[in-house]
C-alpha positions as CSV (number, residue, x, y, z in Angstrom):
1,M,18.9,144.1,112.6
2,P,22.7,143.4,112.0
3,I,23.9,140.0,111.3
4,A,27.0,139.1,113.5
5,Q,29.8,137.7,111.5
6,T,32.5,135.2,112.6
7,D,35.7,134.5,111.2
8,V,35.8,130.5,111.1
9,S,39.0,128.8,109.9
10,T,38.5,125.6,108.2
11,A,39.9,122.8,110.1
12,R,42.7,121.1,108.1
13,K,42.3,117.5,107.4
14,P,44.9,115.3,109.0
15,L,47.5,113.7,106.6
16,R,46.6,110.3,105.2
17,L,49.6,108.4,106.2
18,W,48.9,104.7,106.1
19,P,49.2,104.4,102.3
20,G,52.7,105.7,102.5
21,V,53.6,103.8,105.6
22,V,52.5,100.4,104.0
23,A,54.2,101.5,100.5
24,A,57.6,102.1,102.7
25,A,57.2,99.3,104.6
26,L,57.0,96.9,101.4
27,L,59.8,98.9,99.8
28,V,62.1,98.1,102.5
29,V,60.9,94.3,102.7
30,I,61.5,93.8,99.0
31,R,64.7,95.9,98.7
32,F,66.8,94.7,101.5
33,L,64.9,91.5,102.8
34,V,64.1,89.7,99.8
35,P,67.6,89.3,98.5
36,L,69.0,87.9,102.1
37,V,66.3,85.1,101.4
38,F,66.2,84.6,97.5
39,A,69.0,84.2,95.4
40,D,69.1,86.0,92.0
41,S,66.7,88.6,93.4
42,T,68.8,91.6,93.2
43,M,67.5,92.9,90.0
44,L,64.0,92.2,91.4
45,A,64.8,94.0,94.6
46,F,66.0,97.1,92.6
47,I,62.8,96.8,90.5
48,G,60.6,96.6,93.4
49,G,62.4,99.6,95.1
50,L,61.7,101.8,92.1
51,I,58.3,101.0,92.0
52,G,58.1,101.6,95.8
53,A,59.3,104.9,95.2
54,L,57.0,105.5,92.5
55,V,54.2,104.5,94.5
56,I,55.2,106.9,97.7
57,A,55.9,109.8,95.3
58,L,52.2,109.3,93.9
59,W,50.8,108.8,97.6
60,W,52.6,112.3,98.5
61,V,51.5,114.5,95.3
62,F,47.9,113.0,95.2
63,F,46.6,111.4,98.3
64,S,48.8,112.3,101.3
65,R,46.4,115.8,101.8
66,A,50.0,117.6,102.9
67,P,49.8,121.3,101.8
68,W,50.5,121.8,98.1
69,S,53.3,123.6,99.1
70,E,54.8,120.4,100.8
71,R,53.8,118.2,98.2
72,L,55.8,119.9,95.4
73,G,58.4,121.3,97.6
74,A,59.4,117.9,98.8
75,L,59.9,116.8,95.0
76,V,61.7,119.9,94.2
77,M,64.1,119.3,97.2
78,V,64.7,115.8,96.5
79,A,66.1,116.9,92.8
80,V,68.0,119.8,94.3
81,A,69.7,117.4,97.2
82,F,70.6,115.0,94.3
83,F,72.5,117.5,92.2
84,V,74.1,119.4,94.9
85,T,75.2,116.2,96.8
86,K,76.9,114.6,93.4
87,P,80.2,116.8,93.4
88,F,80.9,115.7,96.9
89,L,80.7,111.6,96.3
90,D,83.5,109.3,96.1
91,K,84.6,108.5,92.5
92,S,83.4,105.2,93.0
93,I,79.9,105.9,94.1
94,A,79.5,108.5,91.3
95,T,80.6,106.2,88.6
96,G,79.6,103.1,89.9
97,M,76.8,101.2,87.9
98,M,77.7,103.1,84.9
99,G,77.1,106.3,86.7
100,M,73.7,105.2,88.2
101,M,74.6,103.7,91.4
102,F,74.0,107.2,93.4
103,A,70.5,107.4,91.7
104,I,69.6,103.4,92.1
105,Y,70.7,103.3,96.1
106,A,69.8,106.8,97.3
107,I,66.5,108.0,95.9
108,P,64.5,104.8,96.1
109,P,65.7,103.0,99.2
110,V,66.7,105.6,101.3
111,V,65.3,109.1,100.5
112,S,61.7,107.9,99.7
113,P,61.2,105.9,103.0
114,A,62.8,108.9,104.8
115,L,60.2,111.3,103.6
116,V,57.5,108.7,104.9
117,A,59.1,108.7,108.0
118,W,59.5,112.7,108.4
119,A,55.7,112.9,107.4
120,V,55.0,110.5,110.3
121,A,57.3,111.7,112.8
122,T,56.1,115.5,112.2
123,R,52.8,115.3,111.7
124,H,51.8,117.2,114.8
125,L,54.5,120.2,114.6
126,S,54.0,123.6,113.1
127,D,53.8,124.2,109.3
128,G,56.9,126.1,109.4
129,L,58.8,123.4,111.6
130,R,57.5,120.6,109.5
131,R,59.1,122.4,106.4
132,A,62.4,123.1,107.7
133,T,62.7,119.5,109.0
134,M,61.5,118.0,105.5
135,V,64.6,120.1,104.0
136,A,66.7,118.8,106.5
137,T,66.0,115.2,106.2
138,I,66.2,114.9,102.5
139,L,69.6,116.9,102.5
140,L,70.8,114.4,105.2
141,A,69.4,111.3,103.2
142,C,71.2,112.4,100.2
143,A,74.2,114.0,102.1
144,A,75.1,110.5,103.8
145,W,76.3,109.1,100.8
146,T,79.2,111.4,100.9
147,L,80.6,109.4,103.8
148,M,80.3,106.1,101.5
149,R,82.3,104.4,99.0
150,T,81.9,101.0,97.2
151,D,85.0,98.5,96.7
152,G,82.6,97.0,93.5
153,I,79.6,95.3,92.9
154,M,78.9,91.9,93.5
155,G,77.8,89.6,90.5
156,G,74.1,90.0,91.3
157,A,74.8,93.7,91.2
158,G,74.7,94.4,94.9
159,A,77.1,97.1,96.2
160,Q,80.4,96.5,98.5
161,L,79.6,99.5,100.6
162,A,82.4,100.8,102.8
163,W,83.0,104.2,105.1
164,R,84.9,106.4,102.6
165,W,87.8,107.2,105.3
166,T,88.6,103.5,105.9
167,K,91.4,101.8,103.9
168,T,91.2,99.6,101.0
169,P,92.4,96.1,101.1
170,E,95.2,97.5,98.4
171,Q,96.3,100.4,100.9
172,R,96.5,98.2,103.7
173,L,98.7,95.9,101.7
174,L,100.9,98.5,100.1
175,A,101.2,100.0,103.9
176,Q,103.1,96.9,104.8
177,G,106.2,98.1,102.5
178,S,107.3,97.1,99.2
179,D,110.7,94.9,98.1
180,D,112.1,96.6,95.2
181,S,114.5,93.5,95.2
182,L,111.8,91.5,93.7
183,D,111.7,94.0,90.5
184,S,112.6,91.9,87.5
185,T,115.7,93.8,86.7
186,R,117.3,92.6,90.3
187,A,115.4,89.2,90.5
188,G,117.2,86.5,92.4
189,S,117.8,82.7,92.2
190,T,114.6,80.4,90.7
191,Q,116.0,77.3,92.2
192,P,113.0,75.2,93.3
193,A,112.3,75.1,96.9
194,S,113.4,71.7,98.6
195,A,109.9,71.2,100.2
196,A,107.8,71.6,97.5
197,P,104.2,69.7,97.6
198,E,103.7,67.1,95.2
199,I,103.4,68.0,91.8
200,P,103.0,65.7,88.7
201,K,106.5,65.7,87.0
202,A,106.4,66.9,83.2
203,A,108.4,65.4,80.8
204,P,111.4,67.7,79.6
205,V,110.8,69.4,76.5
206,A,113.9,71.2,74.4
207,A,113.3,75.0,74.6
208,T,115.7,78.0,74.4
209,V,114.9,81.3,75.7
210,D,116.9,84.8,75.8
211,S,119.8,84.9,78.2
212,P,118.9,87.9,80.9
213,A,122.6,87.8,81.7
214,A,123.3,89.0,78.1
215,R,120.5,91.8,78.1
216,P,120.8,95.3,78.8
217,P,118.6,96.4,81.3
218,V,115.3,97.6,80.3
219,P,113.3,99.9,82.6
220,S,110.6,98.1,84.3
221,G,107.9,100.7,84.1
222,A,108.5,101.5,80.5
223,R,105.5,101.8,78.2
224,P,106.4,100.6,74.4
225,E,106.1,103.4,71.8
226,P,102.8,102.5,69.5
227,G,103.6,100.3,66.8
228,A,107.0,99.1,67.9
229,P,107.9,96.5,70.2
230,A,110.4,96.9,72.9
231,A,112.9,94.0,72.2
232,V,116.0,93.0,73.5
233,K,117.7,90.0,71.9
234,S,120.3,88.0,73.3
235,A,122.1,84.7,72.8
236,P,119.7,81.7,73.4
237,A,120.3,79.8,76.7
238,V,118.1,76.9,78.3
239,S,116.8,77.5,81.8
240,M,115.0,75.2,84.1
241,V,111.7,77.0,83.4
242,A,111.8,76.2,79.8
243,A,113.2,72.6,80.2
244,R,109.7,71.2,81.3
245,T,106.2,71.5,80.1
246,P,104.0,73.7,82.7
247,E,101.4,71.9,84.7
248,W,99.0,74.4,84.0
249,P,100.1,76.6,81.2
250,G,97.3,79.6,82.0
251,F,93.7,80.4,81.7
252,R,91.6,77.4,82.5
253,G,94.5,74.9,81.7
254,A,95.9,73.7,78.6
255,G,92.7,73.7,76.7
256,R,91.2,76.4,78.1
257,D,88.3,74.1,79.2
258,G,88.9,74.1,83.0
259,V,89.5,70.5,82.8
260,V,91.9,68.8,85.4
261,R,93.0,65.5,84.4
262,G,94.9,62.6,86.2
263,V,93.9,63.7,90.0
264,R,91.5,62.0,92.3
265,I,91.2,63.6,95.7
266,A,89.2,62.7,99.0
267,T,85.7,63.8,99.2
268,D,85.1,63.4,102.7
269,W,86.2,66.9,103.9
270,S,84.8,66.3,107.3
271,Q,87.7,63.5,107.9
272,S,90.3,65.0,105.4
273,P,89.7,68.7,104.9
274,P,91.8,70.9,102.7
275,V,95.0,71.7,104.8
276,Q,96.4,75.6,104.0
277,L,99.8,75.7,103.2
278,W,100.3,79.3,103.2
279,R,98.1,82.4,102.6
280,R,99.3,85.8,101.6
281,G,97.8,89.2,100.5
282,V,97.9,90.3,96.9
283,G,97.0,93.0,95.1
284,P,93.6,93.8,93.2
285,G,92.9,91.9,89.7
286,W,90.8,89.1,88.6
287,S,93.6,86.9,87.1
288,S,94.0,83.6,87.7
289,F,97.3,81.2,88.0
290,A,100.0,79.5,85.5
291,V,102.2,76.9,87.1
292,S,105.2,75.4,86.1
293,G,106.9,73.5,88.7
294,D,107.4,75.1,92.1
295,L,106.6,78.4,90.5
296,F,103.2,80.0,89.7
297,Y,102.4,83.4,87.9
298,T,99.6,85.8,88.3
299,Q,98.9,89.5,87.6
300,E,98.0,92.3,90.2
301,Q,98.0,95.9,90.8
302,R,100.0,97.7,93.7
303,G,99.6,101.2,93.4
304,D,100.2,102.8,90.2
305,S,102.1,99.8,88.8
306,E,100.2,97.1,86.8
307,V,102.3,93.9,88.2
308,V,103.1,90.4,86.8
309,S,104.3,88.3,90.0
310,C,105.9,85.3,90.2
311,Y,105.6,83.0,93.6
312,R,106.5,79.8,95.0
313,V,103.9,77.1,94.9
314,S,105.6,75.5,98.0
315,T,105.8,78.7,100.4
316,G,103.9,81.5,98.6
317,Q,107.2,83.6,98.9
318,P,107.7,85.9,95.9
319,V,110.4,85.4,93.6
320,W,110.5,88.5,91.2
321,R,108.0,91.1,90.1
322,H,107.8,93.0,86.6
323,R,106.0,96.3,86.9
324,D,104.4,98.4,84.2
325,A,103.6,102.2,85.3
326,V,99.9,102.0,84.4
327,R,96.8,101.7,86.5
328,F,93.3,100.3,85.6
329,W,90.6,101.0,87.7
330,E,86.6,101.0,87.1
331,S,83.8,101.2,90.0
332,N,81.9,97.9,89.5
333,G,85.2,95.3,89.3
334,G,87.9,97.5,90.9
335,A,91.4,98.1,90.3
336,G,93.9,95.7,88.4
337,P,94.3,93.4,85.4
338,R,91.9,91.1,84.4
339,A,93.9,88.5,82.5
340,T,95.8,85.4,83.3
341,P,99.5,85.0,82.4
342,T,100.4,82.1,79.8
343,L,103.6,80.3,79.8
344,S,105.1,78.7,76.8
345,N,109.0,77.6,76.3
346,G,110.4,79.4,79.0
347,R,108.4,82.6,78.6
348,V,105.6,84.2,80.3
349,Y,103.1,86.1,78.0
350,T,100.8,88.9,79.9
351,F,98.3,91.2,78.6
352,G,97.2,94.3,81.0
353,A,93.8,95.9,81.4
354,T,95.2,98.9,79.6
355,G,96.7,96.9,76.9
356,I,100.1,96.0,77.5
357,L,101.3,93.0,75.8
358,N,104.5,91.8,77.5
359,A,106.9,89.0,76.9
360,L,109.2,87.9,79.9
361,D,111.6,85.6,81.0
362,A,109.6,83.0,83.0
363,G,112.9,82.4,85.2
364,N,113.6,86.2,86.3
365,G,110.8,88.4,85.0
366,A,113.3,90.3,82.5
367,L,111.7,92.1,79.8
368,V,111.9,90.2,76.2
369,W,109.6,92.5,74.2
370,S,106.5,94.4,75.2
371,H,103.5,96.0,72.8
372,D,100.8,98.3,73.1
373,V,97.8,96.6,71.9
374,A,95.5,99.5,72.2
375,A,97.5,101.6,70.0
376,D,98.2,98.8,67.5
377,T,94.5,98.6,66.7
378,G,93.2,101.8,67.6
379,K,91.0,100.6,70.3
380,K,90.2,102.6,73.6
381,V,90.5,100.8,76.7
382,P,87.1,99.1,77.1
383,M,84.9,99.7,80.2
384,W,85.8,96.4,82.0
385,G,89.2,96.8,81.1
386,F,91.4,94.5,78.3
387,S,90.5,90.8,79.8
388,S,92.0,88.5,77.0
389,S,94.5,86.0,78.1
390,P,97.3,85.5,75.5
391,L,97.0,82.5,73.6
392,V,100.5,80.8,72.2
393,V,100.0,78.9,68.8
394,N,103.1,77.8,67.2
395,D,105.2,81.0,66.8
396,V,102.4,83.5,67.3
397,V,100.6,84.9,70.5
398,V,97.2,85.9,70.0
399,V,95.1,88.6,72.3
400,A,91.8,90.0,71.8
401,S,91.7,93.6,71.5
402,T,88.0,93.7,72.7
403,G,86.5,91.7,69.6
404,T,89.5,92.1,67.4
405,L,92.0,89.2,67.4
406,V,95.7,90.2,66.9
407,G,98.7,87.9,66.3
408,Y,102.4,89.0,67.6
409,D,105.6,86.9,66.5
410,L,106.4,85.1,69.8
411,A,110.4,85.8,68.8
412,T,110.5,89.2,68.1
413,G,107.2,90.8,69.1
414,K,106.2,92.1,65.8
415,Q,102.6,92.2,64.8
416,R,102.2,89.7,62.5
417,W,98.1,89.8,61.4
418,S,94.9,91.4,62.7
419,G,91.9,89.8,62.1
420,P,88.0,91.0,61.4
421,A,87.4,94.3,63.6
422,H,84.4,93.6,66.2
423,A,83.9,94.7,69.5
424,G,82.1,93.8,72.6
425,S,84.3,91.1,74.1
426,Y,85.7,90.2,77.1
427,S,86.8,86.5,76.2
428,S,89.9,85.1,75.4
429,P,91.0,83.4,71.9
430,H,90.6,80.0,72.0
431,L,92.2,77.1,70.0
432,V,89.8,74.6,68.4
433,T,90.5,72.0,66.0
434,I,88.0,71.4,63.5
435,D,88.4,68.9,60.2
436,G,92.0,68.5,61.4
437,G,93.2,72.2,61.2
438,A,93.6,74.4,64.0
439,Q,91.4,77.7,64.3
440,V,91.6,80.4,66.7
441,L,88.0,81.2,68.0
442,L,86.6,84.6,69.5
443,L,83.2,85.1,71.1
444,S,82.4,88.7,70.8
445,A,78.9,90.9,70.6
446,A,79.2,90.1,66.8
447,G,78.9,86.4,67.6
448,A,81.6,83.8,67.1
449,T,84.5,84.6,64.7
450,S,87.2,82.0,63.5
451,V,90.6,82.9,62.0
452,A,93.6,81.1,60.9
453,P,96.4,81.4,63.7
454,A,99.1,81.6,60.8
455,D,97.9,84.8,59.2
456,G,94.6,85.6,61.0
457,S,92.6,85.0,57.7
458,L,88.7,84.5,58.3
459,L,87.6,81.0,58.3
460,W,84.4,81.7,59.2
461,E,81.7,83.7,61.3
462,Y,78.4,83.2,62.8
463,P,76.4,86.0,64.2
464,W,74.3,85.7,67.2
465,A,71.6,88.7,66.7
466,E,69.8,88.9,70.1
467,G,73.5,88.6,71.8
468,G,75.7,91.0,73.4
469,V,79.1,91.5,75.3
470,T,80.5,87.9,75.7
471,I,82.7,87.0,78.5
472,V,83.4,83.5,78.8
473,Q,85.0,81.1,76.9
474,P,83.3,78.5,73.9
475,A,83.9,74.8,74.3
476,S,84.4,72.5,71.2
477,F,83.5,68.6,70.8
478,G,85.7,66.1,68.8
479,N,83.1,66.2,65.9
480,G,83.5,69.8,65.0
481,D,80.6,70.9,67.2
482,I,81.0,73.9,69.4
483,L,79.0,75.6,72.2
484,I,79.0,79.5,72.1
485,S,77.3,81.8,74.8
486,T,76.4,85.4,75.2
487,T,74.8,88.3,77.4
488,A,71.9,90.3,77.5
489,S,71.7,93.6,79.9
490,T,70.5,91.3,82.7
491,G,73.1,88.6,82.7
492,G,73.3,85.4,80.8
493,L,71.2,85.0,77.8
494,G,71.9,81.2,77.0
495,I,73.9,78.5,75.4
496,R,74.0,77.8,71.7
497,R,75.3,74.3,70.1
498,L,76.6,74.9,66.4
499,A,78.0,72.4,63.8
500,V,80.6,73.5,61.8
501,A,81.9,71.6,58.9
502,Q,84.0,72.1,55.8
503,K,83.1,71.0,52.2
504,D,84.9,71.7,48.8
505,G,87.0,74.5,50.7
506,R,84.1,76.3,52.4
507,W,83.0,76.3,55.9
508,S,79.3,76.2,57.1
509,V,77.7,76.8,60.5
510,E,74.4,75.5,61.4
511,E,72.4,76.0,64.8
512,R,71.6,72.7,66.3
513,W,69.8,74.0,69.4
514,T,69.8,76.9,71.8
515,S,69.1,76.5,75.5
516,S,68.2,78.7,78.2
517,G,68.8,76.1,80.7
518,L,72.4,77.1,81.0
519,K,73.1,80.9,81.1
520,P,76.7,82.0,82.0
521,Y,77.3,85.4,82.5
522,F,81.1,85.9,83.5
523,N,81.3,82.5,84.9
524,D,82.6,79.7,82.7
525,F,81.1,76.1,82.3
526,V,82.8,72.7,81.5
527,V,81.8,70.0,79.5
528,H,81.5,66.3,80.7
529,K,80.5,62.9,79.2
530,G,78.0,64.5,77.0
531,H,76.7,67.4,79.5
532,A,77.6,70.9,80.4
533,F,77.7,71.9,83.7
534,G,77.9,75.9,84.8
535,F,76.5,78.8,86.4
536,D,72.4,79.8,85.5
537,G,72.9,83.1,87.4
538,S,74.2,82.2,90.6
539,I,72.7,78.5,90.7
540,L,74.9,75.5,89.2
541,S,73.1,74.1,86.2
542,C,73.4,70.8,84.0
543,I,72.4,70.5,80.4
544,D,72.1,67.7,78.3
545,L,74.1,68.3,75.1
546,T,71.9,66.2,72.7
547,D,69.2,69.0,73.0
548,G,69.9,71.5,75.4
549,T,67.4,70.2,78.0
550,R,68.1,71.3,81.7
551,K,69.0,67.9,83.8
552,W,69.1,69.6,87.3
553,K,69.6,73.2,89.0
554,G,70.6,73.5,92.4
555,G,73.1,75.1,94.9
556,R,73.8,78.7,95.5
557,Y,77.1,80.1,94.8
558,G,77.0,83.3,93.8
559,S,79.1,84.4,90.7
560,G,81.8,81.8,91.6
561,Q,84.1,79.8,89.5
562,L,84.7,76.1,88.7
563,V,87.0,73.3,87.5
564,L,85.9,69.7,86.6
565,L,88.0,66.9,88.1
566,S,87.3,64.6,85.2
567,D,88.7,61.4,86.4
568,Q,86.3,61.8,89.3
569,D,83.2,63.1,87.9
570,L,83.6,66.0,90.4
571,L,83.2,69.6,90.0
572,L,85.7,71.7,92.7
573,V,83.5,75.2,92.8
574,V,84.6,78.3,94.7
575,S,82.0,80.5,95.4
576,E,81.9,84.2,95.4
577,E,81.9,84.4,99.1
578,G,85.3,82.4,98.7
579,E,83.7,78.9,99.9
580,L,84.8,75.8,98.4
581,A,82.2,72.9,97.2
582,L,82.5,69.7,95.7
583,V,79.7,68.8,93.6
584,D,79.0,65.5,91.4
585,A,79.2,66.1,87.9
586,T,76.8,63.6,86.8
587,P,73.3,64.5,85.2
588,D,70.9,62.3,87.5
589,Q,70.6,65.1,90.3
590,F,72.4,67.9,92.0
591,T,74.6,66.3,94.8
592,E,76.7,68.6,96.8
593,V,79.5,66.4,98.4
594,A,81.8,68.9,101.0
595,R,81.9,72.7,101.6
596,F,85.0,74.2,103.1
597,P,85.5,77.8,103.7
598,A,88.8,79.1,101.5
599,L,88.8,82.8,101.0
600,E,86.7,85.8,102.4
601,G,85.6,88.5,100.3
602,K,84.5,88.5,96.7
603,T,86.1,85.7,94.8
604,W,85.8,86.0,90.9
605,N,89.1,84.3,89.8
606,H,89.4,80.9,88.5
607,P,90.9,78.2,90.7
608,V,93.8,76.1,89.8
609,V,94.3,72.1,90.9
610,V,98.0,71.1,90.1
611,G,98.6,67.7,91.8
612,D,97.3,67.7,95.3
613,V,97.5,71.5,95.8
614,L,94.8,74.1,95.2
615,L,95.7,77.5,94.4
616,V,92.9,80.2,94.7
617,R,92.7,83.9,95.1
618,N,90.7,87.0,94.7
619,D,91.3,90.9,94.8
620,Q,93.0,90.5,98.2
621,D,94.4,87.3,99.0
622,M,95.6,83.9,97.9
623,A,96.2,80.9,99.5
624,A,97.3,77.2,98.7
625,Y,95.8,74.3,100.2
626,K,97.0,70.5,100.4
627,L,94.1,68.3,98.9
628,S,94.2,64.7,100.2
629,R,94.7,62.1,97.4
630,L,92.0,59.5,97.0
631,V,93.5,56.0,98.7
632,R,91.8,53.3,96.4
């Protein structure tokens, strides 16, 4: 008897969706919500996103019950979409985070949850339609990034995303038009404005500068030939700028220690808040200010020109600009110079991000001499640009070509010496006095290096084997001890106190202690009454200099900067978001006294306080505020 046979198709089991949904939900919470609640959690969020994406991939391949053609096809499609999309990305996305931004921002937090959402939404559709929509979903999740750009990253590694077609702040500034009459070859009068804010008077000092009237014209955008200064000599003359001691001669003040002396301000900002004197747009760059009388100096990028600018403290009006036909840009920090001008004897010395060292007349910006330090030292422009602020010691101006110190003659611009060759430094040369002798100290990936300012001869070196590139300045004590710092791949590594001494003509360096209680990355710290105050990640911290133990940690200011009002035991902090804060510089506890919104946008530039005037800037705007003086 024949047996009837029936074709019975085995029913496919439904997709097991819940593990993917849970993993995707956790990924979104950890990657996007946790950083909004907890400071210093950006790295944790990135790692959490990567782990979440890996869990989703494992679920999809081994536990989703999807057809194997879909399981493997999705992974192949992600790889194809990634490589197909890359050529169409904006340069800022393609090169951001050392070329890893697209991979970090697109695959884990966007494509992985999109895959889960697709699986849930199409679970009842036919196989053909499911696979077509899978391809479309993955392509769209990657292709969406071609519509974006980044204007840089924040200190915690968060990207500043914007639509690709919108204008950058620099483009909006340039669209306002330029005033070529301000170029240094056509600079006008530098007589101080009559209504200047209160600035402490400085005792005049005798000085001479080259007379701009006697100089032949120098092309503003000219770049000097390697190894030879572009110098212009003339008869000496005395200018108003040369005849006074600058109130704030350059990066972090006269001692490069971020200390403001002789100033006491009212701290009840609810009753006496800072009063804005003026605000104006400025080209991108992370330069701070040098101040002399009613003139201040900074560096900025304007299109294809790297610019040294002079403005009035009282009004913010520009006085002159010197231009070099170079442009530096990298995705993380954006465009523009990183260093701060230095004032000395009527001249302003500047070091650009591509390696141009200029000596300019501080009165009108006329070029005295110029050098290409990168060519002189055979160094390539580092990843984040040359960042060293020039240091004037006697008759030499010293800059750091990454980790190599170089000295130039102040008068002629001739290279006088070159110190030991090192790399991995965005710090500036620092003048210290130990055992009665002046030394120029530089931090680098090699550790600490000290040379004689006259000839650059090596005095001593101290290695920090575990360290990476350095960015912040060292600090010195009267007894010969110094504080140094270094970084790791995730940020600051810590602070180390060294004892430096000389005996029988030989220098010795000994470690006193190392502390992880204060880990500055690119945010400088200050020393006050036996303690150091600075940023430990995005949170302020205070450590005891006796043994490095932490006294307190508090306040969240991102990757901001600060100065110390030493007469008042007070820190003036500018947060990464541009907000001002007053914090007690005392070791007993963290106490924030006041807050005030000053700027908008990422603010990495160091603030300056001169008399009752506070100068602040970032890569878009700069402003002056009048601070109420403390009434005793």
